[in-house]
C-alpha positions in Angstrom: -13.7 -59.2 20.6 -15.0 -61.0 17.7 -17.8 -63.5 17.7 -15.4 -66.3 16.7 -13.3 -65.7 19.7 -16.4 -65.7 22.0 -17.2 -69.3 20.9 -15.6 -72.0 23.0 -13.5 -74.6 21.2 -15.1 -78.0 20.8 -14.0 -80.6 23.5 -11.4 -83.1 22.3 -11.7 -85.6 25.2 -14.5 -87.9 26.3 -18.0 -86.3 26.9 -20.7 -87.5 29.4 -23.6 -86.5 27.2 -22.6 -86.8 23.5 -26.3 -85.9 22.3 -25.7 -82.4 23.8 -22.8 -81.7 21.5 -23.4 -79.4 18.4 -21.6 -80.6 15.2 -20.0 -77.6 13.5 -21.3 -76.9 9.9 -19.2 -77.9 7.2 -18.9 -75.2 4.5 -17.3 -75.1 1.0 -14.4 -72.9 2.5 -13.3 -75.9 4.5 -12.5 -77.9 1.3 -11.7 -75.5 -1.5 -9.8 -78.0 -3.6 -12.9 -80.5 -3.8 -12.5 -84.2 -4.1 -9.8 -86.1 -6.1 -11.7 -89.4 -6.7 -15.2 -90.1 -8.1 -17.5 -92.1 -5.8 -20.8 -93.4 -6.8 -23.6 -95.6 -5.4 -26.4 -97.5 -7.1 -29.6 -99.1 -5.9 -32.3 -101.1 -7.4 -36.1 -100.2 -7.1 -39.3 -102.3 -7.6 -41.3 -102.1 -10.7 -44.4 -100.3 -9.1 -42.1 -97.3 -8.0 -41.1 -96.6 -11.8 -44.0 -94.3 -12.5 -43.6 -92.2 -9.3 -39.7 -92.0 -9.7 -40.1 -91.0 -13.5 -42.4 -88.1 -12.3 -40.3 -86.8 -9.5 -36.7 -87.5 -11.0 -36.3 -83.8 -12.3 -36.9 -82.7 -8.6 -34.3 -85.2 -7.4 -31.7 -84.1 -9.9 -32.4 -80.4 -9.0 -32.0 -81.2 -5.3 -28.8 -83.0 -5.6 -27.3 -80.6 -7.9 -27.3 -77.9 -5.2 -25.0 -80.3 -3.4 -22.8 -81.0 -6.7 -24.0 -84.5 -6.9 -25.0 -86.1 -10.4 -28.1 -88.4 -10.4 -29.1 -90.9 -13.1 -32.2 -93.1 -13.5 -32.0 -96.2 -15.6 -35.6 -97.4 -16.2 -34.3 -100.5 -18.2 -32.3 -102.0 -15.5 -34.4 -100.5 -12.7 -31.7 -98.7 -10.9 -30.8 -95.2 -9.5 -27.2 -94.0 -9.5 -25.6 -91.0 -7.6 -22.1 -89.9 -8.4 -19.7 -87.2 -7.0 -18.2 -84.6 -9.4 -15.1 -82.5 -9.4 -17.1 -79.7 -7.7 -18.2 -81.7 -4.8 -16.8 -80.2 -1.7 -18.6 -82.3 1.1 -17.1 -85.7 1.3 -20.1 -87.2 3.3 -22.8 -85.9 1.1 -22.5 -89.0 -1.3 -23.5 -91.1 1.7 -26.5 -88.9 2.4 -27.4 -89.0 -1.4 -27.2 -92.9 -1.3 -29.6 -92.9 1.7 -31.9 -90.7 -0.2 -32.3 -93.1 -3.2 -32.6 -96.1 -0.8 -35.6 -94.2 0.9 -37.1 -93.5 -2.6 -36.9 -97.1 -3.5 -38.6 -98.1 -0.3 -41.8 -96.0 -1.1 -40.8 -93.0 1.0 -42.0 -89.8 -0.8 -39.6 -87.3 -2.3 -40.6 -84.6 0.1 -39.5 -86.6 3.0 -36.6 -88.3 1.4 -34.9 -85.0 0.6 -34.7 -84.2 4.4 -32.0 -86.8 4.8 -29.5 -84.5 3.1 -29.6 -82.2 6.2 -26.8 -82.6 8.9 -29.0 -83.4 11.9 -31.2 -85.9 10.0 -30.5 -89.5 9.4 -32.2 -92.6 8.1 -32.5 -96.2 9.1 -33.9 -99.2 7.0 -34.9 -102.0 9.3 -35.2 -105.5 7.8 -38.2 -107.0 9.6 -38.4 -110.0 7.2 -35.1 -111.5 8.7 -36.4 -111.2 12.3 -39.8 -113.0 11.9 -39.4 -115.7 9.4 -42.9 -117.1 9.6 -45.0 -115.2 7.0 -48.3 -115.2 9.0 -46.6 -114.0 12.2 -44.8 -111.3 10.1 -48.1 -110.0 8.6 -49.9 -109.9 12.1 -46.9 -108.3 13.9 -46.5 -105.7 11.1 -50.0 -104.9 11.4 -49.7 -104.4 15.2 -47.0 -102.1 14.4 -49.2 -99.8 12.3 -52.2 -100.1 14.5 -55.9 -99.4 13.8 -56.0 -96.7 11.0 -52.3 -96.1 11.5 -52.8 -94.8 15.1 -49.8 -96.7 16.7 -47.4 -95.6 13.8 -48.7 -92.0 14.1 -47.9 -92.0 18.0 -44.5 -93.4 17.3 -43.7 -90.6 14.9 -45.0 -88.0 17.3 -42.8 -89.3 20.2 -39.5 -89.8 18.2 -39.9 -87.0 15.7 -39.3 -89.4 12.8 -41.1 -90.3 9.7 -41.8 -93.9 9.6 -42.8 -95.8 6.5 -43.8 -99.7 6.7 -43.4 -101.3 3.3 -43.1 -105.0 2.6 -40.3 -106.6 4.6 -38.7 -103.3 5.7 -39.5 -100.4 7.9 -37.9 -97.1 6.9 -37.3 -94.3 9.4 -36.2 -90.7 8.8 -35.4 -88.3 11.5 -32.9 -87.2 14.2 -30.5 -89.8 15.2 -31.7 -90.1 18.8 -35.2 -90.8 17.5 -34.0 -93.4 15.1 -32.6 -95.5 18.0 -36.0 -95.5 19.6 -37.7 -96.4 16.5 -35.3 -99.5 15.8 -35.9 -100.6 19.4 -39.8 -100.5 19.0 -39.7 -102.2 15.6 -37.4 -105.1 16.7 -39.4 -105.5 20.0 -42.6 -105.7 18.1 -41.2 -108.3 15.6 -40.1 -110.3 18.7 -43.8 -110.3 19.9 -43.7 -107.4 22.4 -46.6 -105.0 22.0 -45.5 -101.6 20.9 -47.8 -99.9 23.5 -45.2 -100.8 26.3 -42.4 -98.9 24.5 -44.8 -96.0 23.8 -45.8 -95.6 27.4 -42.1 -95.8 28.4 -41.2 -93.0 25.8 -44.2 -90.9 27.1 -42.8 -91.2 30.7 -39.2 -90.3 29.5 -40.6 -87.3 27.6 -42.3 -85.9 30.8 -39.2 -86.6 32.9 -36.9 -84.8 30.4 -38.9 -81.6 31.2 -37.8 -81.6 35.0 -34.3 -80.1 35.3 -33.8 -81.7 38.7 -34.0 -85.3 37.1 -31.5 -84.7 34.4 -28.7 -86.4 36.2 -30.6 -89.1 37.8 -31.5 -92.7 36.9 -35.0 -93.0 35.5 -35.6 -96.7 35.9 -37.5 -96.4 39.0 -40.2 -94.2 37.1 -40.3 -96.4 34.1 -43.1 -99.3 34.2 -42.0 -102.9 34.5 -44.1 -105.2 32.3 -44.2 -108.8 33.1 -44.8 -111.5 30.6 -48.3 -113.2 31.1 -47.4 -116.3 29.1 -48.2 -119.0 31.6 -46.3 -122.3 31.1 -48.4 -125.5 30.6 -48.4 -127.6 33.7 -46.4 -130.8 33.4 -48.4 -134.2 33.9 -47.8 -136.1 37.1 -47.1 -139.3 35.3 -45.2 -139.1 32.1 -45.2 -141.9 29.6 -41.8 -142.9 28.7 -41.0 -142.4 25.2 -40.6 -145.5 23.0 -37.1 -146.0 21.5 -36.9 -144.8 17.8 -36.8 -147.8 15.3 -36.5 -147.2 11.6 -38.6 -150.3 11.0 -42.5 -150.1 10.9 -44.5 -151.9 13.5 -45.5 -155.5 12.6 -48.7 -156.0 10.8 -51.5 -157.1 12.9 -53.1 -160.5 12.5 -56.3 -160.8 10.6 -59.1 -163.0 11.6 -58.2 -165.6 9.0 -54.6 -165.7 10.2 -55.9 -166.4 13.8 -58.3 -169.1 12.7 -55.4 -170.7 10.7 -53.1 -170.6 13.7 -55.8 -172.3 16.0 -57.0 -174.7 13.3 -60.6 -173.4 13.3 -60.2 -172.4 9.6 -60.1 -176.1 8.6 -63.3 -177.2 10.7 -66.6 -177.8 8.9 -69.6 -175.6 9.4 -71.3 -178.0 11.9 -68.1 -178.2 13.9 -67.7 -174.5 14.0 -71.3 -174.1 15.2 -70.9 -176.7 18.0 -67.7 -175.1 19.1 -69.4 -171.8 19.2 -72.3 -173.3 21.4 -69.9 -175.1 23.6 -67.9 -171.7 24.3 -71.2 -169.9 24.9 -72.4 -172.5 27.4 -69.1 -172.3 29.3 -69.4 -168.5 29.6 -73.0 -168.7 30.8 -71.9 -171.3 33.5 -69.1 -169.2 34.7 -71.3 -166.2 34.9 -74.1 -168.0 36.8 -71.5 -169.5 39.2 -70.2 -165.7 40.0 -73.8 -164.5 40.3 -74.7 -167.3 42.9 -71.5 -166.6 44.9 -72.3 -162.9 45.0 -76.0 -163.6 46.2 -74.8 -166.2 48.9 -72.1 -163.8 50.3 -74.6 -162.2 52.6 -75.7 -165.4 54.1 -72.2 -166.8 55.0 -71.5 -166.6 58.9 -68.5 -164.6 60.0 -65.3 -166.2 60.9 -65.0 -166.8 64.8 -61.8 -166.7 66.8 -60.7 -170.1 68.3 -61.8 -170.9 71.8 -58.3 -171.3 73.3 -57.3 -167.7 72.5 -60.7 -166.5 74.2 -59.9 -168.4 77.3 -56.3 -167.1 77.5 -57.5 -163.5 77.2 -60.2 -164.0 80.0 -57.5 -165.8 82.4 -55.2 -162.6 81.8 -58.0 -160.3 82.8 -58.9 -162.3 85.9 -55.3 -162.7 87.1 -54.6 -160.7 90.4 -51.2 -159.0 91.4 -50.7 -160.4 95.0 -47.8 -158.1 95.8 -49.7 -154.8 94.9 -52.8 -156.2 96.9 -50.5 -156.7 100.0 -49.0 -153.3 99.8 -52.5 -151.7 99.4 -53.7 -153.6 102.6 -50.6 -152.5 104.7 -51.2 -148.8 103.8 -54.9 -149.2 104.8 -54.0 -150.7 108.2 -51.3 -147.9 109.0 -54.0 -145.2 108.4 -56.4 -147.1 110.9 -53.6 -147.2 113.6 -52.9 -143.5 113.3 -56.5 -142.6 113.5 
C-alpha cells in the first residue's frame, strides 16, 4: 500500500482538541491556475524606521518573491505595499505578507518578521494605548511588562515560544497561535493593573501539568493558584456630613468690619464715645467672669439638699408596722410544738 493510502483522512466533524490537528500543507499543485484578481495591502511606517527598512528592503523583496509576492517601498509617502501577481498560487500568503510589513513597521527585526510567512506561525499586534488612557499609568505598566533588564519579557517569550516586542503604544507578538493567546491575555491583564508574575506562575504550572499524560483529560483549575486582590477598601466614616444642595450662585459676601459698624451705628460715634463704649463692655465682661469665679468657689461650701421631714417619718412608720396575722400564726405553731413535746 502507498503512503498516501496509509494516512487517515482529516476529520470533518467537531473535534474535542482542535490544537492537536495538523493542517495539511498547501502546495502549488493544489492551485495550478493561480489567482484571477490582484490583491494588495499597504501600511505606513514611522520616520525612525526609514533607515532600517531602506537597508533590509532587498532582503524583504527576495523573501516575498519566493512566494510570488511583489513588494514596494515608498520613502516619500512613508508606506510599504505588498501585491499578488498572476503567478501567486497561495491565496492566504498575501495576508501573511501584510502581517510581515506590519511587524516591520512596529520595530520587529526582519529576521523575526519573515517567520510569519510560515504556516504554523502567526502574529498579533495589541493596542495597549487604548486599554490604559492615562499616560503615566501606561508607562509604568508597560515597564512592568518588560521587567528589570527585560527579565519579565524574556520569561514570557520562553513560556509561550513567541517573540514579543514592546514599542510605543503597541505590543507585537510573533509565534505559534496557542502562545499568541497567552501573550494577549498577559498583556491585557498587565494593562488592567494585574502583575504579569501571576500569569507567568500559572503558565509554569500548566507547562509541568502538560508533561503528565494522566492529567490530559482532567480539569487543571485545582492546581492553579488563586490570587486575591489586596486592595483594601477605605472604611466609611460613622457620621457622614450631608452634602449641600448644588446652587449655581456663589455664596454671599461676608460682612466686613466697617459693614458691621455701620449696621450697629458704631461707625458714626466719636472717638471718646467709642473708647467709653469699649471700657463699658470690658467692665461688664470682667463682672460676669468674677461672678462665675465666685460661684465656683462657693460651690464647695453649700449644704446638701435634705429630704422633707414628713417623708422620713412615713418611712420609719412603715418599718415599725407589725403584721398581726402573721404574728398570731407564728405563736399558734409554737404552742402546738410544746403540746406534742
